[in-house]
C-alpha positions as CSV (number, residue, x, y, z in Angstrom):
1,M,-21.7,-15.1,-1.7
2,G,-20.5,-11.6,-1.7
3,W,-17.4,-9.9,-0.6
4,F,-18.0,-10.4,3.3
5,A,-18.7,-13.8,3.4
6,S,-14.8,-13.9,1.1
7,F,-13.7,-11.7,3.8
8,L,-15.4,-13.8,7.1
9,Y,-14.0,-16.6,5.5
10,S,-10.7,-15.7,4.6
11,Q,-10.8,-14.5,8.3
12,L,-11.4,-17.2,10.1
13,F,-9.8,-20.0,8.1
14,V,-6.9,-18.7,6.0
15,K,-3.8,-18.2,7.3
16,P,-1.3,-16.7,5.2
17,P,2.2,-18.9,5.0
18,Q,5.3,-17.7,6.1
19,P,7.7,-15.7,3.9
20,T,10.3,-18.1,2.4
21,K,11.7,-16.1,-0.3
22,D,15.2,-14.7,-0.2
23,F,16.1,-12.0,0.0
24,S,19.2,-11.6,-0.2
25,G,21.6,-8.6,-0.9
26,Q,18.4,-6.0,-1.9
27,T,18.0,-3.1,-0.1
28,I,14.2,-2.2,0.6
29,I,12.5,0.5,1.5
30,I,9.6,0.4,3.7
31,T,7.1,3.0,4.4
32,G,5.4,3.5,8.8
33,S,7.8,0.7,9.4
34,N,8.1,2.2,13.1
35,T,5.0,0.3,14.6
36,G,2.4,-2.9,13.3
37,L,2.2,-4.3,9.1
38,G,4.9,-1.8,8.3
39,L,7.3,-3.4,11.8
40,E,6.8,-6.6,11.1
41,A,7.1,-6.4,7.0
42,A,10.8,-5.3,7.5
43,R,11.2,-8.0,10.3
44,H,10.4,-10.4,7.7
45,V,12.7,-9.0,5.3
46,T,15.6,-8.6,7.8
47,R,15.1,-12.4,8.4
48,L,15.7,-13.4,4.9
49,G,18.5,-11.8,4.4
50,A,17.8,-8.0,3.0
51,A,21.0,-6.5,2.2
52,L,19.3,-3.3,3.3
53,V,16.3,-2.5,5.2
54,I,15.6,1.4,5.1
55,L,12.6,2.5,8.3
56,A,10.8,5.0,6.5
57,V,9.1,7.1,9.0
58,R,7.8,10.1,10.1
59,N,9.1,10.1,14.4
60,Q,12.9,8.7,14.7
61,V,12.2,7.8,18.1
62,K,10.0,5.6,17.4
63,G,12.2,4.2,13.9
64,E,15.0,3.7,16.6
65,I,12.4,1.6,19.2
66,A,11.6,-0.7,15.6
67,K,15.1,-1.0,14.5
68,K,16.5,-2.3,18.0
69,S,13.7,-4.5,18.3
70,I,14.0,-5.9,14.7
71,L,17.6,-6.2,16.1
72,A,17.2,-8.1,18.3
73,S,15.4,-10.8,17.4
74,T,17.0,-11.5,13.8
75,G,20.0,-11.1,15.2
76,C,20.9,-8.6,12.2
77,A,24.0,-6.4,11.9
78,A,22.9,-3.2,13.0
79,T,24.8,-1.1,9.6
80,N,21.7,-3.5,7.8
81,I,18.7,-1.1,8.7
82,E,19.0,2.3,9.1
83,V,16.2,5.6,10.0
84,W,15.3,8.2,7.5
85,D,13.1,10.5,7.9
86,L,9.9,10.7,5.7
87,D,7.1,12.2,6.3
88,M,3.8,11.7,4.1
89,Q,1.7,14.4,4.6
90,S,4.8,17.3,3.5
91,Y,5.8,16.8,0.0
92,P,9.7,18.3,0.8
93,S,9.9,15.7,3.4
94,I,9.0,13.2,0.3
95,Q,10.8,15.0,-2.2
96,A,14.2,15.0,0.0
97,F,13.1,11.4,0.6
98,C,13.4,10.8,-2.7
99,T,16.3,12.6,-4.2
100,K,18.4,10.5,-1.0
101,A,17.4,7.7,-2.0
102,G,18.7,8.0,-5.4
103,Q,22.3,8.1,-4.2
104,L,22.1,4.5,-2.6
105,P,23.9,1.7,-4.9
106,R,20.8,0.1,-5.9
107,L,16.9,-0.4,-5.2
108,D,15.6,-3.3,-5.1
109,A,11.8,-2.7,-3.4
110,V,10.1,0.0,-1.8
111,L,6.4,-1.2,0.1
112,E,4.4,1.6,1.0
113,N,2.6,0.8,3.9
114,A,2.4,4.1,5.8
115,G,-1.7,5.5,5.8
116,I,-4.0,7.0,8.2
117,M,-7.8,6.7,9.4
118,T,-9.4,9.3,10.8
119,K,-13.0,10.6,11.5
120,H,-11.8,14.5,11.6
121,F,-11.8,16.5,8.8
122,N,-8.9,17.8,8.1
123,M,-6.8,20.6,5.7
124,I,-3.3,19.0,4.7
125,A,-1.4,20.5,1.9
126,G,-3.8,21.5,0.1
127,Y,-5.9,18.5,0.7
128,E,-8.2,16.7,3.5
129,S,-5.6,14.6,5.0
130,T,-6.8,11.2,4.5
131,I,-6.1,11.8,0.1
132,T,-3.0,13.8,1.0
133,T,-1.4,10.7,3.0
134,N,-2.9,8.1,1.2
135,V,-3.2,9.2,-2.1
136,I,-1.2,12.7,-3.0
137,G,1.9,12.0,-0.6
138,T,1.9,7.9,-1.4
139,F,2.2,8.4,-5.5
140,L,4.5,11.8,-5.3
141,L,6.8,8.7,-3.2
142,A,6.2,6.1,-5.9
143,L,6.9,8.1,-8.9
144,G,9.8,10.0,-7.3
145,L,11.0,6.7,-6.3
146,L,10.4,5.2,-10.5
147,P,13.7,6.6,-11.9
148,K,15.6,4.9,-8.9
149,L,14.2,1.4,-9.7
150,R,14.2,1.8,-12.9
151,Q,18.1,2.0,-12.5
152,S,18.4,-0.8,-10.9
153,A,16.7,-3.2,-12.4
154,A,19.1,-2.5,-15.6
155,E,22.0,-2.4,-13.7
156,Y,21.7,-5.4,-11.4
157,K,19.5,-7.2,-14.4
158,T,16.9,-7.5,-11.9
159,Q,13.5,-7.5,-12.0
160,V,12.7,-4.6,-8.7
161,R,9.1,-4.3,-7.0
162,L,6.9,-1.5,-5.7
163,S,4.0,-2.6,-4.2
164,F,1.1,-0.9,-2.2
165,V,-0.8,-1.9,1.1
166,T,-4.2,-0.9,0.1
167,S,-7.6,-2.7,1.7
168,D,-10.5,-4.8,1.2
169,I,-12.5,-2.2,2.6
170,H,-12.4,-0.6,-1.0
171,F,-15.3,-3.0,-1.5
172,L,-17.5,-0.7,0.8
173,A,-16.9,2.5,-0.8
174,K,-20.0,4.3,-2.1
175,F,-17.5,7.7,-3.9
176,P,-20.3,9.5,-5.0
177,E,-18.2,12.4,-6.2
178,R,-16.4,10.2,-8.6
179,H,-19.2,11.1,-11.1
180,N,-18.1,14.7,-10.3
181,K,-16.0,16.6,-12.6
182,D,-13.4,17.7,-10.9
183,I,-12.3,14.7,-7.9
184,F,-10.1,16.1,-6.0
185,A,-11.9,19.4,-6.0
186,S,-15.5,17.6,-4.6
187,L,-12.9,15.4,-1.4
188,N,-12.3,19.1,-0.5
189,N,-15.9,19.6,0.4
190,E,-15.8,19.6,4.1
191,K,-20.2,19.6,3.7
192,S,-20.2,16.8,1.8
193,A,-17.2,14.7,3.1
194,K,-17.9,11.2,4.9
195,M,-15.0,10.9,6.6
196,A,-13.1,8.0,9.3
197,M,-14.8,5.1,6.9
198,E,-16.1,6.2,4.1
199,R,-13.0,8.5,3.5
200,Y,-10.6,5.6,4.0
201,S,-12.3,3.3,1.5
202,V,-12.6,5.8,-0.9
203,S,-8.6,7.0,0.0
204,K,-8.2,2.6,-1.2
205,L,-10.2,2.6,-4.0
206,I,-8.2,5.4,-5.3
207,Q,-5.0,3.6,-4.4
208,L,-6.1,0.9,-6.3
209,L,-7.6,2.4,-9.5
210,A,-4.0,4.3,-9.8
211,V,-1.4,1.4,-9.1
212,R,-3.4,-0.8,-12.3
213,E,-3.2,3.0,-14.2
214,L,-0.4,3.3,-13.4
215,A,1.2,-0.6,-13.8
216,A,-0.4,0.6,-17.2
217,Q,1.7,3.2,-17.7
218,V,5.5,1.0,-16.8
219,S,4.4,-2.2,-18.6
220,H,7.1,-3.2,-20.8
221,E,10.1,-1.4,-20.9
222,P,11.0,-0.3,-25.0
223,V,13.5,-3.4,-25.3
224,L,11.8,-5.7,-22.3
225,T,9.2,-8.2,-22.8
226,T,8.6,-8.2,-18.8
227,P,8.4,-5.7,-16.6
228,A,11.7,-4.5,-15.0
229,V,9.2,-2.3,-12.0
230,I,6.6,-4.8,-11.4
231,I,3.6,-3.1,-9.3
232,N,1.3,-4.4,-7.4
233,C,-1.0,-3.9,-4.2
234,M,-2.4,-6.3,-1.0
235,T,-4.9,-6.3,1.3
236,P,-3.4,-7.6,4.5
237,G,-7.2,-8.7,5.8
238,G,-8.7,-7.5,8.3
239,C,-5.6,-6.9,11.7
240,K,-5.4,-6.0,15.0
241,S,-4.0,-2.4,14.9
242,D,-4.2,1.4,16.5
243,F,-6.4,2.8,13.6
244,D,-9.3,2.7,15.4
245,R,-8.1,5.9,18.5
246,E,-10.6,7.8,17.5
247,S,-13.6,5.5,18.3
248,T,-15.2,5.8,21.8
249,G,-17.9,4.3,23.5
250,F,-20.3,1.9,21.2
251,A,-18.0,2.0,18.6
252,R,-14.7,1.5,20.5
253,F,-16.4,-1.8,22.4
254,M,-17.8,-3.2,19.3
255,G,-14.7,-2.7,16.9
256,K,-12.8,-5.2,20.3
257,I,-15.1,-7.8,20.2
258,M,-14.8,-7.7,16.1
259,Y,-10.7,-7.5,16.4
260,A,-10.8,-10.3,18.9
261,V,-13.0,-12.6,17.4
262,L,-12.2,-12.0,13.2
263,A,-8.6,-9.2,13.5
264,R,-5.3,-11.1,12.8
265,T,-2.2,-10.3,14.3
266,T,0.6,-7.4,12.5
267,E,2.6,-10.1,12.3
268,V,-0.2,-12.7,10.2
269,G,-1.1,-10.0,8.2
270,S,2.5,-8.3,7.3
271,R,3.1,-11.6,5.5
272,T,0.5,-10.8,3.2
273,L,3.0,-7.6,2.7
274,V,6.1,-9.0,2.5
275,A,4.5,-11.5,-0.1
276,G,3.8,-8.8,-2.7
277,L,7.6,-7.9,-3.0
278,A,8.1,-12.0,-3.5
279,A,5.8,-11.9,-6.8
280,G,6.3,-12.5,-9.6
281,E,4.8,-10.7,-12.8
282,E,2.2,-11.9,-13.1
283,S,1.4,-9.7,-10.1
284,H,1.8,-6.8,-12.3
285,G,-1.2,-4.2,-12.0
286,S,-2.8,-6.7,-9.7
287,Y,-4.9,-6.7,-6.8
288,M,-3.4,-9.5,-3.6
289,A,-5.4,-10.7,-1.3
290,D,-3.9,-13.9,1.4
291,C,-0.3,-13.8,-0.9
292,H,-2.5,-14.5,-4.0
293,I,-3.8,-12.6,-6.7
294,A,-7.2,-12.0,-5.8
295,E,-8.8,-12.1,-9.1
296,Y,-8.1,-15.5,-10.0
297,L,-8.4,-16.3,-5.9
298,T,-12.3,-18.7,-5.1
299,Y,-12.7,-19.3,-1.9
300,R,-15.1,-22.8,-1.7
301,L,-17.6,-21.4,0.9
302,R,-19.9,-24.4,3.1
303,M,-22.6,-22.8,2.0
304,R,-25.1,-22.3,-0.4
305,D,-24.3,-21.2,-4.2
306,A,-20.3,-21.5,-2.3
307,N,-18.3,-19.9,-5.2
308,A,-17.5,-16.4,-4.0
309,A,-14.7,-14.4,-5.7
310,F,-12.3,-12.4,-3.4
311,R,-11.3,-10.2,-6.1
312,P,-11.7,-6.5,-6.9
313,G,-15.0,-4.6,-5.8
314,P,-17.0,-3.2,-8.6
315,M,-16.2,-0.2,-9.0
316,V,-12.8,-2.2,-10.5
317,R,-13.8,-3.8,-12.2
318,G,-15.8,-4.1,-16.1
319,S,-15.3,-1.2,-18.4
320,D,-17.0,1.6,-16.2
321,G,-13.9,0.3,-14.0
322,M,-12.1,0.8,-16.4
323,A,-12.8,4.8,-17.7
324,L,-13.2,5.4,-13.6
325,Q,-8.9,4.1,-13.8
326,K,-7.9,7.0,-16.4
327,K,-10.8,9.9,-15.1
328,I,-8.7,9.0,-11.9
329,W,-5.6,8.9,-12.7
330,D,-5.5,11.6,-15.2
331,Q,-6.7,13.6,-12.5
332,L,-3.8,12.6,-10.4
333,V,-1.6,12.9,-12.5
334,I,-2.5,17.3,-12.2
335,Q,-2.0,16.9,-8.7
336,L,1.8,15.6,-8.7
337,E,2.4,18.2,-11.6
338,T,1.3,21.4,-9.7
339,I,3.3,19.6,-6.9
340,R,6.5,18.7,-8.5
341,P,6.3,20.3,-12.4
342,G,7.6,17.0,-14.8
343,I,6.7,14.9,-12.8
344,S,5.1,13.0,-15.4
345,E,8.1,12.7,-17.4
346,D,9.1,9.6,-15.1
347,L,6.9,7.6,-16.3
């Protein structure tokens, strides 16, 4: 039984548990946190005692509205939440954000939640916009914040976390561009680009592969036996959101039916994001689903041959997956080095 059966079982019969981890004293950055999953994740960690939650958003007005919503529902002090500007399609904005974060007294966790899905091909900052946002910007931010995370881990003798929101939609990626010598140049080819779901799933597949290689690159500090920075990623499953806002006609109608039957609320989906921030070192380099490490998660389905592993897709696993992971990472680092020379030295 394959991925789709596991997905249906998860959506229909699994409800992720309420987060309970104590985040007292921690400073946590959450991108894309003015709405949807990011907003609800920020609400959870605030409720669970985080000393400072930074809402990293492109729209300051919406960020302030989100802050007021969290304050009203949690009763926390206004000083527990700050709204910072961050445009994931602007490299200067990302680098300015990293510089500002470097001045924080401490940084305990980063949740990279911001992302886009679009059916329109647009070149932004040198890449197709989905790749700019979901891949290039995402990892420019990750590597830019890594030194501060390491510093906090050493100074406060704690494990810190760098978590990425990916998607089980990566299973659907055909990703023919992976066979080309220059993957990122191929993804910039408008004539061959298949947008919307295919491009989004490809971006999430690249994210997952890059997260695994990044985790391998920073696995152990020289004097430690466990990772000081725990790096993981997770899928929230299918959740109610405005990601289908570009859909029209019959596709939009069918999407609304599917959402009504299958989709989780953003609050329930956000529980999986907080699980990534709460996970221990066993999650390092792993893909999580339903608040568990998916490599080891097996759903017992009530149908014939009912062992379905909800684990990363076939392009991620095995020796071929490792080779693609290395190829993606090497080429990604080249892209990041053109934006900020020397960035790979942060590894």
